[in-house]
Structure formats: structure tokens, C-alpha cells
C-alpha positions, 0 to 999 in steps of 0.5 A: 147646222143644229144639234138635231141635224147633226144627230140625224146625219153627220155633215160633210164639213164635220167629217172633212175636219175629222177625216185627216186626223182620225187614224185609218182602220186597216183590215187584214182580210180576216173576219168581218170588215171594220166599220168606217170611222165616219159611222163611228164618229156619227155614233159618238156625236149621236150619244153625246147629243141625245144623252142615251146610254151606249148600250141602247145605241140604235141598230143603224149604228155600229155596235156600241163596243166598236164605237167605244173602242174607236173613241178610246183610240181617238182619245189616245191620239188626241184627235178631238184636240187637234180638230179643235185647234184647227177650228180655232186657227181657222176662225182666227184667220177668218174673223180674228179673236179679240183677246180684249173681250175674253173673261175668265169663267169662275164656274169651276172654282168651288163655292164657299160653303159657309162657316168652317165646321168646328172641331168636335172634341169629346168631353172627358171631364164629368159634368157638374150638372149631372151630379147635383 
């Protein structure tokens, strides 16, 4: 599966991982029926992969406000972490995780920016060179 194919169509195996975790949308019968979770999840992945802005989401997807609201709900229930944990557990069962080859990435540590700036003190005494 490539990112391009994921942007074009949400694969069934990705949906199978998310479907039990995402809270169902309940329609009370008034107004327009809600968009499906699958369509909104596909829109979230599309925006993430393509890098476009929410407001220029193509018309084949639900309204961007609907997708953003659904994403906020999913983040509140921590759905993405649950799917990630399930994927890690599945990978550990299938192939095993070798913790001896793990390394700590230092990319989040702030870089040293050279010498610390000197304290700038303002001179208050008259300069001898200006008076002579």
C-alpha cells in the first residue's frame, strides 16, 4: 500500500483497524443523515497525505467542518493511539520487536546555538575619550 493509493481509496484493512475504535454516529431522524465514519476518516488521511488545506477539500468528501468535528471527537477518545497500540501488538506477535536494536532519536533535543549572549549593560559613566 502506497500513500498515493491511500489518498485515492481507504483500504479495507485500514478501515478494519479503525472501525471498532471510532465511536458510531447516531442519527435521530431529523435533518440530513450524518456522513459515515469511513468517509470522514478517508478525508482526514487525504488531507494529511496531500497537505492541502481543510477548506479546499474536494467535493467528493464530506464538508470540511464535518471532518474537523469528527476528528476532534476521535482525538478526544484517543482513537489513533488505540489503533497504533493494536498495530504494535500485532506486529510484536507476528515478527517480534527487537528492543536491542532500538535507539533514542535526538532530533527533538534543541540544538546548541553557539556562545551564550553576553549581558548587555548600559554604560552610565561618561567616556573619557569624548571629553578630550
